C-alpha positions as CSV (number, residue, x, y, z in Angstrom):
1,M,121.1,105.3,99.5
2,F,118.3,106.1,96.9
3,E,117.8,109.6,95.5
4,L,114.2,110.9,96.3
5,D,113.2,111.1,92.8
6,Q,114.5,107.3,91.9
7,F,112.8,106.2,95.2
8,F,109.5,108.1,94.8
9,P,109.1,109.9,91.5
10,E,107.7,113.3,91.4
11,T,104.5,112.4,89.5
12,D,103.7,109.7,92.1
13,R,104.6,112.2,95.1
14,M,102.0,114.7,93.4
15,A,99.4,112.0,93.0
16,L,99.8,111.1,96.7
17,A,99.5,114.8,97.7
18,M,96.3,115.2,95.7
19,K,94.8,112.1,97.1
20,L,95.6,113.3,100.8
21,N,94.5,116.7,100.1
22,G,91.2,115.3,98.8
23,L,90.8,113.2,101.9
24,L,91.7,116.0,104.3
25,A,89.2,118.3,102.3
26,S,86.3,115.8,102.2
27,P,83.2,116.5,104.5
28,S,83.2,112.8,105.6
29,F,86.9,113.1,107.0
30,A,85.7,116.0,109.3
31,A,84.2,113.7,111.6
32,W,87.5,112.0,112.3
33,G,88.8,115.4,113.7
34,A,86.0,115.9,116.1
35,G,85.3,114.4,119.7
36,A,87.7,113.5,122.4
37,P,91.2,112.5,121.6
38,L,92.2,108.9,121.8
39,D,93.8,108.7,125.2
40,V,94.5,105.1,126.3
41,Q,95.3,106.1,129.9
42,S,91.9,107.7,130.4
43,M,90.2,104.8,128.7
44,M,92.0,102.2,131.1
45,Y,91.9,104.1,134.3
46,T,89.9,106.8,136.1
47,S,91.5,109.9,137.4
48,D,91.8,108.3,140.8
49,G,93.7,105.4,139.2
50,K,91.0,102.8,139.4
51,P,90.7,100.5,136.5
52,R,87.8,100.8,133.9
53,C,86.7,99.0,130.9
54,A,86.5,100.8,127.5
55,I,84.5,99.5,124.5
56,I,85.2,100.6,121.1
57,T,82.7,99.6,118.7
58,T,83.2,99.6,115.0
59,A,80.2,97.8,113.7
60,H,78.6,100.9,112.0
61,L,81.8,101.5,110.0
62,S,82.7,100.3,106.4
63,D,85.5,97.9,106.1
64,T,88.1,100.6,105.2
65,E,87.2,102.6,108.1
66,R,87.0,99.7,110.7
67,Q,90.8,99.1,109.6
68,F,91.7,102.6,110.0
69,V,90.1,102.7,113.5
70,T,91.6,99.5,114.5
71,S,95.1,100.5,113.3
72,L,94.8,103.8,115.1
73,V,93.7,102.3,118.3
74,L,96.5,99.5,118.2
75,A,99.0,102.2,117.4
76,K,97.9,104.3,120.4
77,L,98.0,101.3,122.6
78,V,101.4,100.1,121.7
79,T,102.9,103.8,122.1
80,W,101.0,103.8,125.5
81,M,102.6,100.6,126.7
């Protein structure tokens, strides 16, 4: 087992914290916290239990944002399964 400082030095942790803080404080990130939550059950079925189709489009996003959204949706889908 590694000591924390050996595995992830304090300077690297501080750099990561600063990057995360910059991301969370940026105006462009605010849009990711708005809107309806990503709920696979409600995307796949109506409240009556009838199946439905949901389309998630990422064409308007940058490559980085597209990868982020795809990862988020896949993680939620795997958790839902």
